[in-house]
C-alpha atoms as one frame of an Amber mdcrd trajectory, in Angstrom:
protein
 -36.311 -53.352   4.674 -33.400 -55.633   3.922 -30.511 -53.995   2.078 -29.915
 -55.330  -1.411 -26.180 -54.847  -1.078 -23.392 -54.853   1.455 -21.567 -51.591
   0.880 -18.628 -51.968   3.232 -16.167 -54.827   3.248 -16.868 -56.835   6.365
 -14.642 -59.183   8.281 -15.538 -62.847   7.997 -16.601 -62.928  11.641 -16.266
 -60.865  14.776 -12.625 -61.851  15.044 -11.877 -61.924  11.341  -8.885 -60.580
   9.495  -9.631 -58.148   6.687  -6.111 -57.816   5.415  -3.383 -55.207   5.693
  -2.112 -52.797   3.117   1.056 -50.878   2.372   1.674 -47.293   3.465  -1.443
 -47.022   5.640  -1.952 -47.366   9.366  -3.375 -50.681  10.509  -6.223 -50.549
  12.974  -8.218 -52.831  15.209 -11.862 -51.934  15.784 -13.579 -52.705  19.073
 -17.368 -52.472  19.002 -18.876 -52.577  22.508 -22.418 -53.932  22.732 -23.787
 -52.021  25.695 -26.571 -54.195  27.081 -27.270 -51.631  29.784 -28.181 -49.009
  27.160 -31.401 -49.841  25.385 -31.022 -47.699  22.263 -27.577 -48.986  21.367
 -28.386 -52.554  22.324 -31.396 -52.557  19.991 -29.177 -51.924  16.984 -27.829
 -54.793  14.929 -24.222 -55.143  16.183 -22.981 -56.339  12.800 -24.501 -53.340
  11.016 -23.015 -50.946  13.543 -19.649 -52.688  13.130 -19.917 -52.236   9.353
 -20.453 -48.521   9.924 -17.357 -48.338  12.133 -15.333 -50.089   9.423 -16.606
 -47.536   6.918 -15.574 -44.669   9.184 -12.064 -46.105   9.515 -11.746 -46.692
   5.782 -12.881 -43.114   5.142  -9.456 -41.948   6.380  -7.586 -44.800   4.703
  -7.023 -46.913   7.782  -6.580 -50.620   7.076  -8.859 -52.692   9.293  -6.889
 -55.828  10.149  -9.045 -57.117  13.004 -12.388 -56.491  14.691 -13.794 -57.418
  18.092 -17.328 -57.177  19.429 -17.448 -57.036  23.228 -20.602 -57.352  25.335
 -20.896 -54.925  28.251 -23.156 -55.746  31.156 -22.036 -52.465  32.670 -19.655
 -49.689  31.671 -16.385 -49.812  33.633 -15.357 -46.302  34.767 -11.652 -47.077
  34.335 -11.594 -48.907  30.989 -15.200 -49.106  29.703 -14.560 -52.797  28.898
 -14.289 -55.572  31.443 -10.923 -57.065  32.393 -11.401 -60.100  30.143 -12.092
 -57.976  27.081  -9.123 -55.704  27.750  -6.773 -58.678  28.192  -8.047 -60.483
  25.095  -7.468 -57.441  22.910  -4.040 -56.840  24.480  -3.082 -60.411  23.598
  -4.185 -59.967  20.003  -2.223 -56.715  19.661   0.874 -58.454  21.039   0.469
 -61.406  18.668  -0.098 -59.112  15.700   3.155 -57.319  16.463   5.055 -60.614
  16.511   3.362 -62.353  13.589   2.437 -59.658  11.111   2.074 -55.989  10.294
   1.093 -55.015  13.829  -1.605 -52.652  15.059  -1.005 -48.894  14.870  -4.255
 -47.719  16.401  -7.275 -49.183  18.182 -10.661 -47.630  17.466 -13.246 -48.053
  20.196 -16.655 -47.535  18.607 -18.056 -45.665  21.603 -17.400 -42.482  23.542
 -14.456 -42.801  25.936 -13.686 -40.588  28.886 -10.126 -39.198  29.048  -9.366
 -41.633  31.878 -10.652 -44.621  29.903  -8.667 -43.601  26.835  -5.459 -43.216
  28.827  -5.900 -46.508  30.693  -6.601 -48.457  27.507  -3.509 -46.981  25.844
  -1.425 -48.094  28.811  -2.975 -51.579  28.784  -2.603 -52.088  25.041   0.634
 -50.114  24.461  -1.078 -48.628  21.448  -2.797 -45.422  20.421  -6.545 -45.487
  21.155  -9.212 -43.212  19.702 -12.936 -43.295  20.308 -15.855 -42.732  17.950
 -15.786 -38.973  18.493 -12.082 -38.724  17.694 -12.520 -40.846  14.567 -15.379
 -38.723  13.247 -13.346 -35.580  13.934 -10.512 -37.078  11.871 -12.872 -37.634
   8.950 -14.273 -34.129   9.203 -10.717 -32.791   9.240  -9.987 -34.485   5.929
 -13.270 -33.456   4.311 -13.332 -29.743   5.220 -12.538 -27.626   2.166 -13.750
 -24.104   2.919 -12.414 -21.712   5.534 -15.655 -22.102   7.473 -15.433 -25.883
   7.407 -11.852 -25.862   8.651 -12.700 -23.407  11.432 -15.561 -25.596  12.581
 -13.437 -28.742  12.576 -10.676 -26.997  14.495 -13.158 -25.698  17.063 -14.658
 -29.145  17.561 -11.197 -30.714  17.774  -9.948 -28.234  20.356 -13.104 -28.587
  22.435 -12.547 -32.348  22.392  -8.840 -32.049  23.208  -9.295 -29.545  25.987
 -10.831 -32.199  28.238  -8.081 -34.742  27.694  -4.873 -33.167  26.327  -4.153
 -36.299  24.299  -1.034 -36.733  22.226  -1.418 -35.417  18.742  -0.563 -36.058
  15.139  -2.329 -37.078  11.946  -4.228 -35.782   8.992  -5.244 -32.463  10.512
  -1.719 -31.657  11.667  -0.065 -32.792   8.453  -2.473 -30.805   6.321  -2.443
 -27.473   8.122  -0.846 -27.645  11.539  -4.116 -28.466  13.262  -4.711 -30.907
  16.046  -5.228 -34.570  15.275  -5.866 -37.563  17.460  -4.056 -40.592  16.180
  -0.412 -40.240  17.147   1.118 -43.087  19.082   2.421 -43.224  22.628   5.844
 -41.639  22.840   5.153 -38.927  20.242   5.346 -35.321  21.333   2.730 -33.993
  23.750   0.416 -31.177  22.723   2.552 -28.083  23.181  -0.206 -26.019  24.719
  -1.804 -26.271  28.132  -5.495 -25.916  28.885  -5.271 -22.139  29.185  -3.734
 -21.831  25.721  -6.287 -24.239  24.292  -9.066 -22.128  25.788  -7.594 -19.027
  24.155  -7.559 -20.782  20.785 -11.137 -21.967  21.275 -12.252 -18.409  22.023
 -10.418 -17.103  18.954 -12.082 -19.692  16.720 -15.477 -18.835  18.174 -14.893
 -15.177  17.304 -13.928 -16.106  13.746 -17.010 -18.299  13.424 -19.158 -15.381
  14.582 -17.773 -13.457  11.612 -18.681 -16.399   9.381 -22.177 -16.392  10.842
 -22.559 -12.691  10.111 -21.406 -13.284   6.528 -23.940 -16.088   6.119 -26.674
 -13.818   7.464 -25.727 -11.174   4.893 -25.867 -13.798   2.136 -29.296 -14.938
   3.296 -30.466 -11.326   3.447 -29.263 -10.809  -0.119 -31.076 -13.976  -1.240
 -34.294 -12.728   0.351 -34.147  -9.614  -1.842 -34.425 -11.990  -4.791 -36.748
 -14.289  -2.860 -35.915 -17.745  -4.092 -37.114 -20.433  -1.687 -34.379 -22.605
  -0.180 -34.597 -26.401  -0.045 -32.175 -28.107   2.336 -31.137 -31.728   1.899
 -30.690 -33.494   5.217 -30.186 -37.139   5.996 -28.019 -39.875   7.390 -24.520
 -39.993   5.958 -24.281 -42.040   2.752 -28.045 -41.886   2.170 -27.491 -40.453
  -1.315 -27.862 -36.702  -0.733 -24.978 -35.685  -2.984 -26.069 -38.058  -5.758
 -29.552 -36.545  -5.620 -28.114 -33.023  -5.464 -26.032 -33.660  -8.592 -28.925
 -35.210 -10.482 -31.347 -32.383  -9.692 -28.899 -29.542 -10.346 -26.579 -31.065
 -12.961 -23.766 -30.138 -10.588 -20.497 -31.973 -10.048 -20.368 -32.314  -6.262
 -18.311 -35.420  -5.549 -20.619 -38.303  -4.709 -18.942 -41.513  -3.634 -19.976
 -44.499  -1.554 -18.144 -43.073   1.421 -19.229 -41.788   4.806 -19.240 -37.996
   5.301 -18.401 -37.318   1.647 -20.109 -33.904   1.906 -19.007 -31.585   4.691
 -19.200 -28.001   3.453 -22.600 -26.692   2.411 -23.109 -26.472  -1.353 -25.920
 -24.494  -3.008 -27.264 -24.592  -6.575 -30.303 -23.392  -8.512 -33.201 -25.597
  -9.643 -36.079 -24.687 -11.974 -39.340 -26.316 -10.880 -42.027 -27.443 -13.384
 -44.021 -24.241 -12.756 -41.003 -22.129 -13.683 -40.337 -21.194 -10.073 -36.642
 -20.905  -9.207 -35.452 -22.481  -5.963 -32.077 -22.921  -4.277 -31.047 -26.447
  -3.269 -28.581 -26.795  -0.391 -26.595 -29.985   0.292 -25.428 -30.286   3.901
 -23.283 -32.552   6.032 -24.687 -36.001   6.732 -25.791 -37.036  10.194 -24.850
 -40.219  12.003 -25.849 -42.091  15.129 -24.236 -40.719  18.285 -23.023 -37.632
  16.418 -20.551 -35.985  18.812 -21.964 -33.000  20.654 -18.788 -31.058  19.811
 -19.639 -31.358  16.118 -23.290 -30.407  16.485 -22.191 -27.339  18.435 -19.324
 -26.364  16.134 -21.274 -26.891  12.912 -24.218 -24.812  14.054 -23.280 -22.070
  11.572 -23.395 -24.489   8.643 -26.531 -26.207   9.868 -28.261 -22.838  10.113
 -28.858 -23.291   6.388 -31.190 -26.091   7.434 -32.945 -24.013  10.080 -33.503
 -21.189   7.568 -34.760 -23.439   4.746 -38.299 -23.140   3.431 -38.480 -26.912
   2.933 -36.298 -29.690   4.339 -35.839 -32.733   2.112 -35.025 -35.672   4.387
 -33.167 -38.177   2.206 -33.404 -41.750   3.510 -31.700 -44.926   2.353 -34.759
 -47.185   2.403 -32.659 -50.148   1.245 -30.693 -50.063   4.495 -31.854 -52.503
   7.145 -31.667 -49.799   9.839 -33.408 -47.092   7.842 -35.912 -46.407  10.646
 -33.130 -46.042  13.231 -31.258 -43.722  10.868 -34.402 -41.625  10.476 -34.645
 -41.333  14.255 -30.984 -40.266  14.474 -31.528 -37.470  11.940 -34.667 -36.202
  13.657 -32.831 -36.234  16.985 -30.057 -33.975  15.638 -32.637 -31.652  14.084
 -34.296 -31.453  17.482 -30.936 -30.533  19.044 -30.782 -27.677  16.531 -34.161
 -26.465  17.733 -36.050 -27.787  14.716 -39.335 -29.416  15.614 -40.570 -30.775
  12.290 -43.842 -32.372  13.364 -46.820 -30.766  11.688 -45.131 -27.595  10.431
 -45.288 -28.671   6.773 -41.602 -28.017   6.143 -40.455 -31.623   5.797 -40.679
 -33.863   2.737 -39.355 -37.377   3.209 -37.422 -38.771   0.248 -37.300 -42.571
   0.202 -34.125 -42.990  -1.837 -32.433 -46.032  -3.426 -35.674 -47.376  -4.836
 -33.611 -49.110  -7.527 -32.190 -51.461  -4.878 -35.568 -52.764  -3.723 -37.254
 -55.922  -4.967 -40.771 -55.603  -6.375 -42.477 -56.750  -3.180 -40.379 -54.282
  -1.153 -41.368 -51.481  -3.530 -45.033 -52.297  -3.053 -44.634 -52.422   0.724
 -42.928 -49.010   0.647 -45.686 -47.567  -1.538 -48.328 -48.823   0.886 -46.375
 -47.372   3.807 -46.184 -43.940   2.145 -49.925 -43.983   1.428 -50.722 -44.743
   5.065 -48.260 -42.203   6.440 -49.213 -38.715   7.568 -45.794 -37.493   6.399
 -45.340 -36.012   2.924 -43.094 -38.529   1.191 -41.960 -39.638  -2.242 -40.068
 -42.752  -3.337 -37.297 -42.265  -5.881 -33.880 -43.316  -7.086 -31.236 -40.603
  -7.164 -29.214 -42.907  -9.416 -31.813 -43.599 -12.128 -34.031 -40.515 -11.830
 -37.166 -42.518 -11.115 -39.576 -40.443  -9.033 -37.964 -37.048  -9.756 -41.088
 -35.598 -11.408 -43.221 -36.540  -8.421 -40.719 -34.910  -6.048 -40.485 -31.649
  -8.005 -44.264 -31.422  -8.367 -44.665 -32.026  -4.630 -42.170 -29.238  -3.847
 -43.944 -26.950  -6.317 -47.313 -27.623  -4.713 -45.941 -27.109  -1.209 -44.370
 -23.755  -2.119 -47.442 -22.629  -4.053 -49.793 -23.190  -1.130 -51.162 -19.805
  -0.106 -49.652 -17.995  -3.115 -51.207 -16.373  -6.178 -49.959 -16.346  -9.771
 -50.697 -12.932 -11.287 -50.562 -11.708 -14.894 -49.684  -8.007 -14.794 -49.058
  -5.314 -17.376 -46.919  -2.352 -16.308 -45.930   0.790 -18.136 -42.216   1.085
 -18.802 -42.309   4.129 -16.517 -43.566   2.034 -13.586 -40.065   1.401 -12.288
 -41.100   1.562  -8.644 -43.785  -1.105  -9.129 -41.375  -3.311 -11.069 -38.727
  -3.048  -8.351 -41.320  -3.863  -5.655 -42.457  -6.992  -7.487 -38.894  -8.239
  -7.909 -38.185  -7.623  -4.237 -41.318  -9.252  -2.820 -42.395 -11.748  -5.456
 -41.158 -14.429  -7.801 -41.114 -13.148 -11.396 -41.762 -16.223 -13.535 -41.972
 -14.566 -16.960 -41.211 -11.115 -18.368 -41.960  -9.729 -21.833 -40.737  -6.194
 -22.612 -42.466  -4.128 -25.317 -41.950  -0.563 -26.413 -44.314   0.945 -23.836
 -45.413  -1.977 -21.656 -43.905  -4.771 -19.595 -45.909  -7.997 -19.267 -45.151
 -10.023 -16.159 -46.189 -13.325 -14.658 -45.499 -12.993 -10.927 -46.106 -15.267
  -7.951 -46.931 -13.481  -4.688 -48.267 -14.803  -1.447 -51.752 -13.574  -0.587
 -50.483 -11.025   1.929 -48.057  -9.393  -0.530 -50.638  -9.450  -3.326 -52.996
  -7.431  -1.118 -50.186  -5.037  -0.179 -49.297  -4.488  -3.845 -52.898  -3.669
  -4.663 -53.151  -1.202  -1.746 -49.901   0.549  -2.694 -51.401   1.418  -6.112
 -47.988   1.556  -7.771 -49.202   0.906 -11.344 -49.889   4.083 -13.327
């Protein structure tokens, strides 16, 4: 599919100026095209560069210059070849003389500590890699105690291997550890032993968070509402869909990683069944391992969900690659989704497709073995089909029973509320009329228990 819009402001060419602003740090983005690495090389370099620009803009950096650099092999000392390093050094020097200058260079790849240090020395400028940049964004987005703990844990795990100089958004907000300070600023005041102690403390606190989440899930199971978890590539429209389905007010902007902390709301399905919808953090290509590890507690909401709703931006030209990235992270979490019936694919942003693209998508869905529905989170088109599909999936293997209990049958009533889904209830003077959904196993158990007088 070809995207019907260009969401991020792009430079005019791979050496284009995008302008500088006031009061923000100016950055130069280097996007290495690693020809020795098949998966990265297969991606459209311009699209990947657009994503890097979006990541930088997400923390209010002003992108004043971009460079794409081809790598025939990865240099252990600097990642880039000598020519690329010297060309960028020359541009940084010229920018300092002629204009606003460059405060930070973002290398859109993972750097080793040695590579980061050598590039800083060569360019006389602060350098951060893709992992550090994503950690910065997560640091700004985290709102809950759990989110902040997870960001801090990921940041410390990242820092522990390199002991880089520190500053920025995380530190200014709450004394945490950031990554974007320039050469000459103070060194991190702790050594590796102290960092390890802090990492262990954060892990203990996150264990407490995990226990709390388990208690919440246990409480939800007592009133057994199924849980639907939204997953998908960042900026695929999860929060927009979440808001539309729940009439909630979760902030939904055209910005990468807008949702970080898990949000949960109730939805009433067409059958009357109540479900809980959970909006989770977006995934991204080359998601840092530190973040996957640290956010395991949050992402457990996905692993515990009855149904996963994989939201895809089908108007994006790399929608298939984005799908693969999401499935890869789910696999890292131990979630094998093939054939288990838990995944529904949501082909979002239907409103951005031309008529022939819509027809092609419809044909693709019909041929696919995956449960899928095309919709627009913005216009609401396709919502009924989605909700009916969820209803049918949850109703598979369940029975809808009409029961009449005596008002004295308190034990039976309590059992039904604990093990079933009470759709309707009508109280009379002596009787209680219920419409209850139970799975076949629990329906048989209820009959055997003979709780109705």
